[in-house]
C-alpha positions as CSV (number, residue, x, y, z in Angstrom):
1,M,76.2,7.7,113.1
2,E,76.2,10.0,116.2
3,K,80.0,9.6,116.3
4,K,80.4,10.5,112.6
5,A,78.0,13.5,113.0
6,L,80.1,14.7,116.1
7,L,83.4,14.2,114.1
8,R,82.0,16.1,111.2
9,F,81.0,19.0,113.5
10,F,84.5,19.1,115.1
11,V,86.1,19.0,111.7
12,I,83.9,21.9,110.4
13,V,84.5,24.0,113.6
14,S,88.3,23.4,113.3
15,I,88.5,24.3,109.7
16,S,86.4,27.5,110.4
17,V,88.7,28.5,113.3
18,A,91.8,27.8,111.2
19,A,90.3,29.9,108.2
20,G,89.4,32.7,110.5
21,F,93.0,32.8,111.9
22,L,94.6,32.7,108.5
23,V,92.2,35.5,107.4
24,S,93.1,37.6,110.3
25,R,96.9,37.1,109.7
26,F,96.8,37.8,106.0
27,N,95.0,40.8,104.5
28,I,93.8,39.9,101.0
29,R,92.1,42.6,99.0
30,L,91.0,42.8,95.4
31,D,90.4,46.3,93.8
32,L,88.2,45.6,90.8
33,T,87.6,49.3,89.9
34,G,88.9,50.5,86.5
35,D,90.6,53.6,88.1
36,R,92.2,51.6,91.0
37,R,90.6,54.0,93.5
38,Y,91.0,51.5,96.4
39,T,94.7,50.8,95.7
40,L,97.4,52.6,97.7
41,S,100.5,53.7,96.0
42,Q,103.8,52.1,96.7
43,Q,105.2,55.3,98.1
44,T,102.3,55.4,100.6
45,K,102.8,51.8,101.6
46,S,106.5,52.4,102.2
47,I,105.9,55.5,104.4
48,L,103.2,53.6,106.5
49,S,105.4,50.5,106.8
50,D,108.3,52.6,108.3
51,L,106.3,54.5,110.9
52,E,108.0,54.3,114.2
53,N,105.4,55.8,116.4
54,E,101.5,55.8,116.4
55,V,99.5,58.3,114.5
56,Y,96.2,59.3,115.8
57,I,93.7,60.9,113.5
58,Q,90.4,62.8,114.4
59,V,88.1,63.0,111.4
60,Y,85.4,65.7,111.9
61,L,83.2,64.4,109.1
62,D,80.4,62.7,110.8
63,G,76.7,63.2,111.7
64,E,73.8,64.1,109.4
65,M,75.0,65.5,106.1
66,P,74.1,65.5,102.4
67,V,74.8,62.4,100.4
68,A,77.8,63.9,98.6
69,F,79.6,64.4,101.9
70,K,78.5,60.9,103.1
71,K,80.3,59.5,100.0
72,M,83.4,61.5,101.0
73,R,83.2,60.2,104.6
74,R,83.0,56.6,103.3
75,A,86.0,57.3,101.0
76,V,88.0,58.7,104.0
77,R,87.0,55.8,106.2
78,D,88.0,53.2,103.6
79,M,91.4,54.8,103.0
80,L,92.1,55.1,106.9
81,Y,91.3,51.6,107.2
82,E,93.8,50.6,104.6
83,F,96.4,53.0,106.3
84,R,95.8,51.1,109.6
85,V,96.3,47.7,108.0
86,I,99.4,48.6,106.1
87,S,101.0,50.4,109.1
88,G,100.5,47.4,111.3
89,R,97.8,49.1,113.4
90,K,100.0,52.2,114.1
91,V,97.4,54.4,112.5
92,G,94.4,54.9,114.7
93,Y,91.3,57.1,113.9
94,D,87.9,58.2,115.2
95,F,85.1,60.0,113.4
96,I,83.6,62.8,115.4
97,N,80.5,64.9,114.9
98,P,81.4,68.5,115.9
99,S,77.7,69.3,116.1
100,E,76.6,66.7,118.6
101,E,77.3,68.7,121.8
102,G,74.3,69.3,124.1
103,N,73.6,73.0,123.5
104,Q,74.3,75.7,120.9
105,R,77.0,77.4,123.1
106,Q,79.0,74.2,123.4
107,R,78.7,73.4,119.7
108,N,79.9,77.0,118.8
109,S,82.9,76.6,121.1
110,V,83.9,73.3,119.5
111,Q,83.5,74.6,116.0
112,M,85.5,77.8,116.8
113,E,88.2,75.6,118.2
114,L,88.4,73.6,115.0
115,I,88.5,76.7,112.9
116,N,91.4,78.1,115.1
117,K,93.3,74.8,114.5
118,G,93.0,75.3,110.8
119,L,89.9,73.3,109.6
120,T,87.8,75.1,107.0
121,P,84.0,74.7,107.5
122,V,81.3,74.8,104.9
123,N,77.7,75.5,105.4
124,V,75.2,73.0,103.8
125,Q,71.5,72.5,103.7
126,A,70.4,69.3,105.5
127,G,67.1,67.8,106.5
128,D,65.8,67.8,110.1
129,E,63.7,65.4,112.2
130,E,60.5,67.3,111.3
131,G,61.0,67.0,107.5
132,G,62.2,70.6,107.1
133,T,65.7,71.9,106.2
134,T,68.3,73.4,108.4
135,T,71.8,75.0,107.7
136,R,74.6,72.9,109.2
137,M,78.3,73.6,109.4
138,I,80.4,70.8,108.3
139,F,84.1,70.3,108.6
140,P,85.4,68.1,105.9
141,G,88.8,67.6,107.3
142,M,90.9,65.9,110.0
143,I,93.5,66.6,112.6
144,V,96.6,64.4,112.5
145,N,98.4,63.8,115.8
146,Y,101.9,62.6,115.9
147,N,104.3,62.8,118.9
148,G,102.2,65.6,120.4
149,I,102.1,67.7,117.2
150,E,98.8,68.5,115.6
151,V,98.3,69.3,111.9
152,P,95.0,70.1,110.2
153,V,94.2,68.5,106.8
154,N,91.2,69.9,104.7
155,F,89.7,67.5,102.2
156,L,87.4,69.7,100.2
157,K,88.6,71.4,97.0
158,N,86.1,74.1,96.2
159,N,86.6,75.6,92.8
160,P,83.6,77.9,92.1
161,S,84.0,77.5,88.3
162,L,83.2,73.7,88.6
163,P,80.0,71.8,89.6
164,A,79.6,70.5,93.1
165,E,80.0,66.8,91.7
166,Q,83.3,67.7,90.1
167,N,84.7,69.4,93.1
168,L,83.8,66.4,95.2
169,L,85.4,64.0,92.7
170,H,88.7,66.1,92.8
171,S,88.6,66.2,96.5
172,M,88.5,62.4,96.7
173,E,91.2,62.1,94.0
174,G,93.5,64.1,96.3
175,L,92.7,62.2,99.5
176,E,95.6,59.9,99.5
177,Y,98.2,62.6,98.8
178,E,96.7,65.1,101.4
179,M,96.7,62.4,104.1
180,I,100.0,60.7,103.5
181,Q,101.9,64.0,102.8
182,T,101.0,65.2,106.4
183,I,101.8,61.9,107.9
184,A,105.2,61.7,106.0
185,T,106.1,65.2,107.0
186,L,105.4,64.5,110.7
187,A,107.2,61.3,110.8
188,A,110.3,62.5,108.8
189,D,113.7,62.4,110.6
190,T,114.7,65.7,109.1
191,I,112.6,68.7,108.1
192,Y,113.4,70.5,104.9
193,R,114.8,74.0,105.3
194,V,113.4,76.7,102.8
195,A,114.7,80.3,102.7
196,F,113.2,83.6,101.4
197,I,116.1,85.5,99.7
198,E,116.4,89.1,100.7
199,G,118.5,92.1,99.7
200,H,116.9,93.0,96.4
201,G,113.7,94.6,97.4
202,E,111.9,91.3,97.8
203,Y,108.6,91.2,99.8
204,S,108.9,91.9,103.5
205,E,108.0,89.3,106.2
206,I,104.6,90.6,106.8
207,E,103.8,90.6,103.0
208,V,104.4,86.8,102.9
209,A,103.3,86.0,106.4
210,D,100.1,84.0,105.5
211,I,101.9,81.7,103.2
212,T,104.8,81.4,105.7
213,I,102.3,80.0,108.3
214,D,101.3,77.3,105.9
215,M,104.7,76.5,104.8
216,A,105.7,76.0,108.5
217,R,103.6,72.8,108.4
218,F,106.1,71.2,106.0
219,F,109.4,73.2,106.3
220,T,111.6,75.2,108.5
221,V,111.3,78.7,107.0
222,D,114.2,81.2,107.1
223,R,115.0,84.5,105.6
224,G,118.3,86.2,104.7
225,V,120.7,88.2,102.6
226,I,123.1,86.3,100.3
227,G,125.8,88.8,100.5
228,G,127.9,87.2,97.7
229,R,129.0,84.4,100.1
230,P,129.5,81.1,98.2
231,G,128.0,78.1,99.9
232,I,125.6,80.1,102.2
233,L,122.5,78.4,100.6
234,D,123.9,74.8,100.6
235,N,121.9,73.7,103.7
236,F,118.5,74.8,102.1
237,A,116.4,72.4,100.2
238,A,114.8,75.2,98.3
239,I,115.0,78.9,98.1
240,I,112.3,81.5,97.1
241,V,112.9,84.7,95.2
242,A,109.8,86.6,95.9
243,G,109.1,89.9,94.1
244,P,112.5,91.6,93.9
245,D,112.5,95.1,92.4
246,R,116.3,95.8,92.4
247,P,119.0,94.2,90.3
248,F,121.0,91.2,91.6
249,S,124.7,91.7,91.8
250,E,127.0,89.3,89.9
251,A,128.2,87.8,93.2
252,D,124.7,87.0,94.4
253,K,123.9,85.5,91.0
254,F,127.0,83.4,91.2
255,V,126.0,82.1,94.6
256,I,122.5,81.1,93.4
257,D,123.9,79.5,90.2
258,Q,126.3,77.4,92.1
259,Y,123.6,76.4,94.5
260,I,121.7,75.2,91.5
261,M,124.6,73.4,90.1
262,K,124.8,71.4,93.4
263,G,121.2,70.3,93.1
264,G,119.4,73.3,94.8
265,R,115.8,74.1,93.9
266,V,114.5,77.5,93.2
267,L,111.1,79.1,93.1
268,W,111.5,82.3,91.1
269,L,108.5,84.8,91.4
270,A,109.7,87.9,89.6
271,E,108.6,90.6,87.0
272,E,110.6,92.7,84.6
273,V,108.0,95.5,84.7
274,Y,107.6,97.7,87.7
275,V,104.2,99.0,88.7
276,D,103.5,101.0,91.8
277,S,100.1,99.6,92.8
278,D,99.7,102.0,95.7
279,S,99.8,104.9,93.3
280,L,96.5,103.6,91.8
281,A,94.7,105.0,94.9
282,Y,95.3,108.4,93.3
283,G,93.8,107.2,90.0
284,E,96.8,106.3,87.9
285,T,100.3,105.0,87.9
286,V,103.1,104.2,85.4
287,A,104.5,100.9,84.4
288,F,108.2,100.9,83.3
289,Y,110.8,98.4,82.4
290,N,112.8,97.3,85.4
291,P,115.5,94.7,84.5
292,L,116.6,92.6,87.5
293,G,119.9,91.3,85.9
294,L,118.4,87.8,86.0
295,G,117.9,87.5,82.3
296,D,121.1,85.8,81.4
297,M,120.7,83.2,84.1
298,L,117.1,82.3,83.3
299,F,117.9,82.2,79.6
300,R,120.7,79.9,80.2
301,Y,118.3,77.6,82.2
302,G,115.6,77.6,79.6
303,A,113.2,80.4,80.4
304,R,112.8,84.2,79.7
305,I,110.6,86.6,81.5
306,N,109.3,89.1,78.9
307,P,109.0,92.9,79.9
308,A,105.3,93.0,78.9
309,I,102.1,93.2,81.0
310,V,99.3,90.6,80.4
311,Q,95.7,91.9,80.2
312,D,92.9,89.3,80.3
313,I,89.1,89.4,79.8
314,E,88.8,86.7,82.6
315,C,90.0,88.9,85.4
316,L,89.2,90.1,89.0
317,R,86.8,92.8,89.6
318,I,87.8,95.8,91.7
319,P,85.5,98.2,93.5
320,L,85.3,101.7,92.1
321,K,83.2,104.7,93.0
322,I,80.9,105.4,90.0
323,L,78.3,108.1,89.5
324,G,74.8,106.5,89.5
325,P,71.3,107.8,89.1
326,N,70.8,111.3,90.4
327,N,74.5,111.9,90.3
328,Q,74.9,109.8,93.5
329,S,78.1,108.0,93.8
330,Q,78.1,104.3,94.4
331,I,80.7,101.5,94.8
332,T,80.5,99.1,91.9
333,P,82.8,96.2,91.1
334,V,84.3,96.5,87.5
335,P,86.5,94.1,85.6
336,W,90.2,95.0,85.9
337,P,92.1,93.2,83.1
338,Y,95.5,93.9,84.8
339,Y,94.4,91.4,87.5
340,P,94.1,88.2,85.4
341,L,92.6,84.9,86.9
342,L,95.3,82.5,85.6
343,V,94.5,79.1,84.4
344,P,96.3,76.1,86.0
345,S,97.5,73.2,83.8
346,P,95.3,70.1,84.6
347,G,98.2,67.9,83.5
348,H,100.8,68.5,86.2
349,P,100.6,67.5,89.7
350,V,101.6,71.1,90.9
351,T,98.5,72.6,89.4
352,R,96.1,69.7,89.0
353,N,92.6,70.4,90.5
354,I,93.5,73.8,92.0
355,N,91.4,76.9,91.7
356,R,92.3,79.8,89.4
357,V,95.3,81.8,90.5
358,K,94.9,85.5,91.1
359,G,97.7,87.5,89.5
360,E,98.5,91.3,89.6
361,F,100.3,93.1,86.6
362,V,101.5,89.7,85.4
363,N,104.4,89.4,82.8
364,S,104.5,86.7,80.2
365,I,107.2,83.9,79.9
366,D,108.9,82.1,77.0
367,T,110.7,78.9,77.0
368,V,114.0,79.2,75.2
369,G,116.8,77.0,74.1
370,L,117.1,73.5,72.5
371,D,118.9,71.7,75.4
372,T,117.3,68.3,75.6
373,A,118.7,67.8,79.1
374,V,116.0,70.4,80.4
375,K,112.4,69.4,80.3
376,K,110.0,72.4,80.2
377,S,106.3,72.3,81.3
378,I,103.9,75.3,81.2
379,I,101.8,75.2,84.4
380,L,100.0,78.6,84.5
381,T,98.6,80.5,81.5
382,S,96.2,83.4,80.8
383,S,92.8,82.6,79.4
384,A,91.7,82.3,75.7
385,Y,91.0,86.0,75.7
386,S,94.2,88.0,76.5
387,R,96.9,90.3,75.2
388,T,100.1,92.0,76.3
389,I,101.1,95.8,76.4
390,N,104.6,97.0,76.6
391,P,106.1,99.6,79.0
392,P,106.4,102.4,79.4
393,V,102.7,102.8,79.7
394,L,100.2,104.8,81.8
395,I,97.8,102.7,83.8
396,S,94.7,104.6,84.8
397,L,91.5,103.7,86.6
398,N,89.6,105.7,83.9
399,E,90.3,102.8,81.6
400,T,87.2,101.1,83.1
401,N,85.0,103.7,81.6
402,S,85.8,102.6,78.0
403,P,87.2,99.1,78.3
404,P,88.7,97.6,75.1
405,G,86.4,95.2,73.2
406,V,86.8,91.4,73.2
407,S,88.0,91.5,69.6
408,E,91.2,93.3,70.9
409,F,92.2,90.3,73.1
410,T,93.5,88.1,70.4
411,R,96.2,86.0,72.2
412,K,95.3,82.7,73.7
413,N,96.9,81.0,76.8
414,I,99.9,83.2,77.3
415,P,102.4,81.2,79.5
416,V,103.0,82.8,82.9
417,A,104.7,80.0,84.8
418,V,107.0,77.2,83.7
419,I,108.7,74.3,85.3
420,L,112.3,73.4,84.3
421,E,113.7,70.1,85.4
422,G,116.8,68.2,84.3
423,T,120.5,69.1,84.1
424,F,121.4,72.8,83.7
425,T,124.5,74.6,82.4
426,S,126.1,77.2,84.6
427,V,125.6,80.9,83.5
428,F,129.3,81.4,84.7
429,R,130.7,78.8,82.5
430,N,134.0,80.2,81.0
431,R,133.1,83.5,82.7
432,L,135.2,85.3,85.5
433,I,134.0,87.3,88.4
434,P,137.1,89.0,90.1
435,G,137.5,88.1,93.7
436,I,135.1,85.1,93.5
437,T,135.7,82.7,90.6
438,D,139.4,82.9,91.1
439,A,139.0,81.6,94.7
440,V,136.1,79.1,94.2
441,Q,136.0,76.3,91.7
442,V,133.1,76.7,89.3
443,M,130.7,73.8,88.7
444,E,129.8,74.1,85.0
445,T,127.0,71.5,84.9
446,S,124.3,70.7,87.5
447,V,123.3,67.4,89.0
448,P,119.6,66.7,88.1
449,T,117.4,69.4,89.7
450,R,114.3,71.5,89.4
451,Q,113.2,75.1,89.1
452,I,109.9,77.0,88.8
453,V,109.8,80.4,87.1
454,V,106.7,82.5,87.7
455,A,106.4,85.9,85.9
456,D,104.5,87.5,88.8
457,G,105.8,88.1,92.3
458,N,102.3,89.1,93.5
459,I,101.1,85.5,93.5
460,I,102.8,84.9,96.8
461,R,102.0,88.4,98.4
462,N,99.2,88.7,100.9
463,E,97.5,92.0,101.4
464,V,98.0,93.7,104.8
465,S,95.4,95.4,106.9
466,V,96.5,98.0,109.4
467,S,94.2,98.1,112.4
468,G,95.0,99.8,115.7
469,G,98.4,100.7,114.6
470,S,99.4,97.1,113.9
471,A,99.7,95.3,110.6
472,V,97.6,92.2,110.0
473,P,98.3,89.9,107.1
474,L,95.1,88.9,105.1
475,P,94.6,85.4,103.7
476,L,96.7,84.8,100.5
477,G,94.6,84.6,97.4
478,Q,91.4,86.0,99.0
479,D,89.5,88.8,97.3
480,R,88.8,91.0,100.3
481,Y,85.6,92.4,98.7
482,T,83.9,89.1,97.4
483,M,85.7,87.0,100.1
484,Q,86.3,84.4,97.2
485,T,89.6,82.5,97.7
486,F,91.7,81.6,94.7
487,G,94.3,79.0,94.3
488,N,97.5,81.1,95.1
489,K,98.2,79.3,98.4
490,D,97.7,75.8,96.9
491,F,99.9,76.8,94.0
492,I,102.8,77.9,96.2
493,I,102.6,75.0,98.7
494,N,102.4,72.5,95.9
495,S,105.3,74.1,94.1
496,L,107.6,73.9,97.1
497,N,106.4,70.3,97.9
498,W,107.1,69.3,94.3
499,L,110.5,71.1,94.3
500,V,111.8,69.1,97.2
501,D,109.9,65.9,96.5
502,D,112.4,63.0,95.9
503,N,110.2,60.1,96.7
504,G,107.4,60.7,94.1
505,L,104.6,61.6,96.6
506,M,103.5,64.6,94.4
507,E,102.6,62.2,91.6
508,L,99.7,61.0,93.7
509,R,98.0,64.3,92.8
510,S,97.9,63.0,89.3
511,R,95.5,60.2,90.2
512,E,92.3,60.5,88.2
513,M,88.9,59.1,88.8
514,R,86.1,58.9,86.4
515,L,82.8,60.7,87.2
516,R,79.9,58.4,86.4
517,L,76.8,60.6,86.7
518,L,73.3,59.8,85.4
519,D,72.1,61.7,82.4
520,K,69.6,64.0,84.1
521,A,67.7,64.9,80.9
522,F,67.4,61.1,80.0
523,V,66.1,60.4,83.6
524,R,63.5,63.1,83.4
525,K,62.3,62.0,80.1
526,N,62.0,58.4,81.0
527,L,61.1,58.7,84.7
528,G,57.9,56.5,84.4
529,V,59.7,53.6,82.7
530,I,62.7,53.9,85.2
531,R,60.2,53.7,88.1
532,I,58.5,50.6,86.7
533,L,61.9,48.9,86.1
534,N,63.0,49.7,89.6
535,I,59.8,48.9,91.5
536,I,57.6,46.5,89.6
537,V,60.1,44.4,87.6
538,P,62.0,43.2,90.8
539,V,58.7,42.0,92.3
540,L,57.7,40.2,89.1
541,L,61.1,38.4,89.0
542,L,60.7,37.3,92.7
543,A,57.2,36.0,91.9
544,V,58.3,34.2,88.8
545,A,61.2,32.6,90.7
546,G,58.8,31.6,93.5
547,L,56.5,30.0,91.1
548,L,59.3,28.2,89.3
549,Y,60.7,26.9,92.5
550,S,57.3,25.6,93.6
551,W,56.7,23.9,90.3
552,L,60.1,22.2,90.3
553,R,59.6,21.1,93.9
554,K,56.2,19.6,93.2
555,K,57.6,17.8,90.0
556,R,60.5,16.3,92.1
557,M,58.2,15.2,94.9
558,A,56.0,13.4,92.3
559,F,58.8,10.9,91.8
C-alpha cells in the first residue's frame, strides 16, 4: 500500500509539473464579454509580434484614487499584460504613484516634470486616513519609452457635455488605440512626412505651432511653397491646406491634383468668406466673398464649400464690456453665434468620442456628384438650432444687444466637414495648361485615396499671446477666458492619422462598450429590500446549506 501511495504521489506531482509547464508555454484566454472588451485586434497583435526592441511603459495611474479611476487602472493593467504576452515579453511596464514622494516639495517637482513631458493631470476628491476628503492630483496617462525616445499618452477623454461615467467609458474604449498607435509610431521603420502648404496666405508657423508640436509625435512636419513644380509633393504622405486667403494658381492646383491622382492625401481647411477678426476689436467688421479658385477641384472630387457663414445657438461666449448697475462697466460673457461649437459625428473613427470642436466664422459644405467611386461621410455639423447668412454683411458686436430669437435658427445639422474616399477624377482631364500639361503626362483617374474637406480654417489655428516682445502660441482649442479645451486638437490629429492609416488602426476607435449602470431611482426606492437581499439572504442560504449538509451526514452515518 505504501508503494502504491508513493507512486500515486509521484504521478500527481509529475502531472501537475507537466500541466504547469504547458500552461506557461501556451497562453489560453477566453473573452466571454458581449462587447469583446478583453480581445485585442489583429492589427494590434501584428504590431506587437513584429517588435524588434523592447518597449518600457511607465503608467502614472496608481495610489489612492476614486473607484472610477481604479477601474481605468485595472483596464490599463489588463491591456498591458496582454501586450506583454503577445509581444513575447518585449513590453515591460510599471505602475507609479507620482504622489508618494516624501515631502510636498518633491511631489510638486515630480508632478511638474510629468506635466512638462505632456501628461495632463486632473484634480479629484479622495478620502484620507482620518476619514476626511482631500484634493489629489491624478495623472491618467503613461510615458512610452522606445529606443531612448519618450512619448506621453493621456487616457482620459473629458467631454464636459457628458456625465463622468460616460467619459470614463469612452476613455476605456479608446485605450487600445491610444496605446498601440504610439507604440506603432515609435517602432515604425519610416516616419510619415506631412507638409503645410504655403504661398496663398495660409496661416503662419506661429499660428499652427501648438498643433505642429503634437503632430511631431507622429510625423515629420515640413512647410513650403508649391511654386507650380510638378512632383514636389510626391514624397509627402499628406498635405495640409490651412486657412488660405488668396486664390490658387492653375499651376499649383495642377500639382495638388496630380498628387491626389498618385494617391496623395489632403486635409483641406478653407473658407470662401473672408472675415478680418482683428477688426472686431474696434466693434465691427465686414464679411465678403473671397473665392480661392478651388471650387472646380473640390466640386470634381465631390464637395463644395458654400460662401455662407453659419450662425449657431450653441456657440462660444465672448467677453464684452457691458454697462451694469450705476452705469458701471463690467466684463460679461455673451453668446457669439459666429463661433459655433460644432458637433462631431459619433459614427466615424475620426470624430468618435471627441469633444465639441470650436469654429470661427464657419462656412457650410455640400456633397455633390453621383460618382459611386467616391464615398462621402459628414463628420462635423452645426447643432439643431442654426442658420446661414450670405456675404457681403456687416458683423458688429452690437448684435449681442438684441440677438435673434431661437425661432430664426431654423436649419439643423448644417454640414461643415466631409470625408471623401475612393477613386477621384482629375479636374484637369481634357484640360490644358500651357507650359505644364504639354510637358507632363496627366493622370486622369486616381488610385484609391482619401481627402477631408473642412469649411473652416480657424479650426487648426491657435491664438497667439505677445509677451515681452515675443509671440507665444496658446493651446489649440482652448477658450482663453473659461480655460475650457475643445476637441480641435483631437480632430486634427485624428484626421491626419486616418488619412495616412493603411493598416486599419483607426478602426480601433470605433470600438464600443456598453455602459451598465444601476438605475439610481430604483435603488433609492427599494434600498431596504436591496440591503436585505445583499446582507441577510446570503447568511440564510449559508445556514440552510449547513443544516442540509449536517442532516445528510447524519443520515448517511446512520447506515
